[in-house]
C-alpha positions in Angstrom: -6.6 -23.4 -128.7 -3.7 -22.3 -130.9 -0.1 -22.3 -129.6 2.7 -20.5 -131.2 6.1 -22.0 -130.4 9.7 -21.8 -131.4 13.3 -21.5 -130.3 16.6 -19.6 -131.0 19.7 -21.6 -130.3 23.2 -20.5 -131.1 26.5 -22.4 -130.9 30.1 -21.4 -131.5 32.0 -24.2 -133.1 35.8 -24.4 -133.2 35.7 -26.4 -136.4 33.1 -27.8 -138.8 31.0 -30.0 -136.5 28.5 -32.7 -137.4 25.3 -32.5 -135.4 22.2 -34.6 -134.8 19.1 -32.6 -133.7 15.9 -33.5 -132.0 14.2 -30.2 -132.5 11.0 -31.0 -134.5 7.5 -31.5 -133.1 6.9 -35.3 -132.9 5.3 -37.0 -135.9 2.2 -37.8 -133.7 1.4 -34.1 -133.7 2.1 -33.4 -137.4 -1.7 -33.2 -138.2 -2.1 -30.4 -135.6 0.5 -28.1 -137.2 -0.9 -25.0 -138.8 2.5 -23.4 -139.4 5.2 -26.1 -139.7 8.3 -26.0 -137.6 10.9 -25.8 -140.3 14.5 -25.5 -139.0 16.2 -22.3 -140.2 20.0 -22.2 -140.0 22.3 -19.1 -140.1 24.5 -19.4 -142.0 22.4 -21.6 -144.2 23.7 -25.2 -144.5 22.2 -28.3 -146.1 20.5 -30.7 -143.7 18.5 -33.9 -144.0 15.9 -35.5 -141.8 15.2 -39.1 -140.7 13.1 -41.1 -138.3 15.1 -42.8 -135.5 14.2 -46.1 -134.0 11.9 -44.5 -131.4 9.9 -42.6 -134.1 11.4 -39.2 -133.5 11.9 -36.8 -136.4 15.6 -36.0 -136.4 17.9 -33.7 -138.4 21.5 -34.1 -139.3 23.8 -31.4 -140.6 27.4 -30.0 -140.3 27.7 -26.8 -138.4 30.4 -24.5 -139.8 33.2 -23.1 -137.7 32.2 -19.9 -135.8 28.7 -18.9 -134.7 25.9 -21.1 -135.9 22.2 -20.3 -135.2 19.2 -22.7 -135.3 15.7 -21.3 -135.1 12.1 -22.2 -135.9 8.6 -20.6 -135.5 5.5 -22.7 -135.7 1.8 -22.7 -134.8 -0.1 -25.8 -133.5 -3.8 -26.4 -132.9 -4.3 -28.1 -129.5 -7.4 -29.5 -127.9 -7.0 -27.2 -124.9 -7.6 -29.8 -122.3 -5.2 -30.8 -119.5 -3.4 -34.2 -119.5 -6.0 -37.0 -119.1 -6.3 -38.8 -115.8 -7.3 -42.5 -116.0 -7.4 -43.8 -112.5 -8.8 -47.2 -113.5 -5.9 -47.9 -115.9 -4.5 -51.3 -114.9 -0.9 -52.5 -114.6 -0.1 -55.4 -116.9 1.9 -58.4 -115.9 5.2 -58.7 -117.8 4.0 -61.7 -119.9 1.0 -59.6 -121.0 3.0 -56.6 -122.2 3.3 -56.0 -126.0 6.9 -56.5 -127.3 7.3 -52.8 -128.1 6.9 -52.0 -124.4 9.6 -54.4 -123.1 12.5 -52.0 -123.9 11.0 -49.5 -121.5 11.3 -52.0 -118.6 15.1 -52.1 -118.8 17.7 -49.9 -117.2 19.3 -47.3 -119.4 22.1 -44.7 -119.3 20.3 -42.3 -116.9 17.9 -44.7 -115.3 19.8 -47.2 -113.3 17.2 -49.7 -112.2 19.9 -52.0 -110.7 20.9 -49.3 -108.2 17.3 -48.3 -107.3 15.5 -51.6 -107.3 15.7 -52.3 -103.6 14.6 -48.8 -102.5 11.8 -48.9 -105.1 10.3 -52.0 -103.7 10.6 -50.7 -100.1 8.9 -47.4 -101.1 6.1 -48.7 -103.4 5.4 -52.4 -102.9 2.5 -51.4 -100.6 0.9 -49.1 -103.1 -2.1 -50.3 -105.3 -1.2 -51.6 -108.7 -1.9 -49.5 -111.8 -2.4 -45.8 -112.1 -2.3 -45.3 -108.3 1.2 -46.8 -108.1 2.5 -44.5 -110.8 0.9 -41.6 -109.1 2.5 -42.6 -105.8 5.9 -42.6 -107.6 5.2 -39.1 -108.9 4.2 -37.9 -105.5 7.3 -39.2 -103.9 9.7 -37.9 -106.6 7.9 -34.5 -106.6 8.4 -34.1 -102.9 11.9 -35.8 -102.7 13.7 -33.6 -105.3 14.1 -29.8 -104.8 14.0 -27.9 -108.1 17.4 -26.3 -108.7 17.6 -24.7 -112.1 21.0 -23.1 -111.4 22.3 -26.5 -110.3 21.4 -28.4 -113.5 24.0 -31.0 -114.5 23.8 -32.9 -117.8 25.5 -36.0 -116.4 23.1 -36.4 -113.4 21.5 -39.8 -113.3 18.3 -40.9 -111.6 20.3 -42.5 -108.8 22.3 -39.3 -108.3 19.1 -37.2 -108.3 17.7 -39.6 -105.6 20.8 -39.2 -103.5 21.3 -35.5 -104.0 17.6 -34.6 -103.7 17.9 -31.8 -106.3 17.5 -31.4 -110.0 15.6 -30.1 -112.9 12.6 -31.5 -114.9 14.7 -34.2 -116.6 15.9 -35.4 -113.2 12.4 -35.7 -111.9 11.4 -37.6 -115.0 14.5 -39.9 -114.9 13.9 -40.9 -111.3 10.2 -41.5 -111.9 11.0 -43.6 -115.0 13.5 -45.6 -113.1 11.2 -46.3 -110.2 8.4 -47.4 -112.6 10.7 -49.8 -114.4 11.8 -51.2 -111.0 8.1 -51.9 -110.3 7.7 -53.6 -113.7 5.8 -50.7 -115.3 7.1 -49.7 -118.7 8.0 -46.0 -118.7 9.6 -43.8 -121.4 11.2 -40.4 -121.2 9.6 -37.5 -123.2 10.6 -34.0 -124.0 8.9 -31.0 -125.6 7.3 -27.6 -125.2 5.3 -26.9 -122.0 4.1 -23.3 -121.7 2.7 -21.5 -118.7 -0.9 -21.6 -120.0 -3.4 -22.3 -117.3 -0.9 -21.6 -114.4 -0.6 -18.6 -112.1 2.2 -16.0 -112.5 5.0 -15.2 -112.0 6.3 -17.0 -115.0 9.9 -18.1 -115.3 11.9 -18.1 -118.5 10.7 -20.6 -121.1 12.6 -23.8 -121.6 12.0 -27.3 -123.0 10.5 -29.6 -120.5 11.0 -33.3 -119.6 8.2 -35.6 -118.5 7.4 -39.3 -119.0 4.8 -41.8 -120.2 3.8 -45.0 -118.4 2.2 -48.0 -120.1 -1.1 -48.9 -118.3 -4.4 -50.3 -119.5 -3.1 -51.0 -123.0 -2.0 -47.4 -123.7 0.7 -44.9 -122.9 -0.3 -42.1 -120.4 1.4 -38.8 -119.6 2.8 -38.2 -116.1 4.8 -35.2 -114.9 6.7 -35.7 -111.6 8.1 -32.2 -111.7 4.7 -30.3 -111.8 2.7 -33.3 -110.5 -0.6 -31.8 -111.8 -2.3 -32.2 -115.2 -1.1 -29.4 -117.5 -2.4 -28.1 -120.8 -0.5 -27.0 -123.9 2.0 -29.9 -123.8 3.7 -30.3 -127.3 5.7 -33.6 -127.6 9.0 -33.5 -129.5 10.7 -36.8 -128.8 10.4 -40.0 -126.8 13.1 -42.5 -125.8 14.6 -44.6 -123.0 16.0 -41.5 -121.3 17.6 -38.1 -122.2 20.3 -39.9 -124.3 17.7 -40.7 -127.0 16.0 -37.3 -127.0 18.9 -34.9 -126.8 18.1 -31.6 -128.4 21.5 -31.6 -130.1 24.4 -34.0 -130.2 27.6 -32.4 -131.5 30.5 -34.4 -132.6 33.2 -31.8 -131.9 34.0 -28.9 -129.6 31.3 -26.2 -129.3 30.0 -23.6 -126.9 26.3 -22.7 -126.3 26.1 -18.9 -127.0 22.3 -18.3 -126.8 19.3 -20.4 -125.9 15.7 -19.2 -126.0 12.4 -21.1 -126.2 8.9 -19.7 -126.9 5.5 -21.2 -126.4 2.4 -19.1 -125.9 -1.3 -19.3 -126.6 -2.4 -17.3 -129.7 -5.5 -15.4 -128.5 -6.4 -13.6 -131.7 -6.3 -15.0 -135.2 -6.1 -12.3 -137.9 -9.1 -12.3 -140.1 -7.9 -10.0 -142.8 -4.6 -11.9 -143.3 -4.4 -15.6 -142.9 -0.7 -15.5 -142.2 -0.1 -15.2 -138.5 2.9 -13.0 -137.5 4.7 -15.2 -135.0 8.0 -13.7 -134.0 10.6 -11.3 -135.3 14.0 -12.8 -135.8 
């Protein structure tokens, strides 16, 4: 299947403001891009790209004072299958974990393992090791948190989501990640595009989504405590310890978000006469 995706994000900056952006499709999906997701800025400003320590493709620039718009349009070829389910995937002992997974056992800014450790073991010590334990964590988080889009808070941590029992997709992911780490399962936070393909209407407004990956059976596997069912059309943008490492934009100065729109839809017809697919109008 083909997925067209993109965003329009506009800020108003009180002064020239340096920004770091995590707005590219992850390098692991580069080979699937048919139309690359080049960042377009208005007004046009110079920008440069780099790979961070988690392998994310990041952009740095200086936004001018006044309104500043970021946008992209892209097309990606996807296998069209839902997230794989691997129930036999085992849980590794800590000594058997590869060095690169150890970072994702530790507490982080939004995933306070020290505050959740006791409750985690009370809740999940009786569950089977491996895939079943991570699924039990997802089931609990899915039922424990009530989705509250209008009550989103960028400072809410996993422990606060656990106590408040409400949140958005990032809060579901943070709490599940923290519980996994408490149970000695490496888990990393992910963000990206997740459209409504394969789901029943009514559809809500598009947004970027948060989910997580757990290290089981020698590989990283996708889990989604918010939806708690395998989904299709997932496009990874960034991975990290938590939302700190995958922030869509980090601005080093005062700014106001003026507009925020995300697009991700299946392309059902590919033009035969013209190989250039019309994606969106600006």
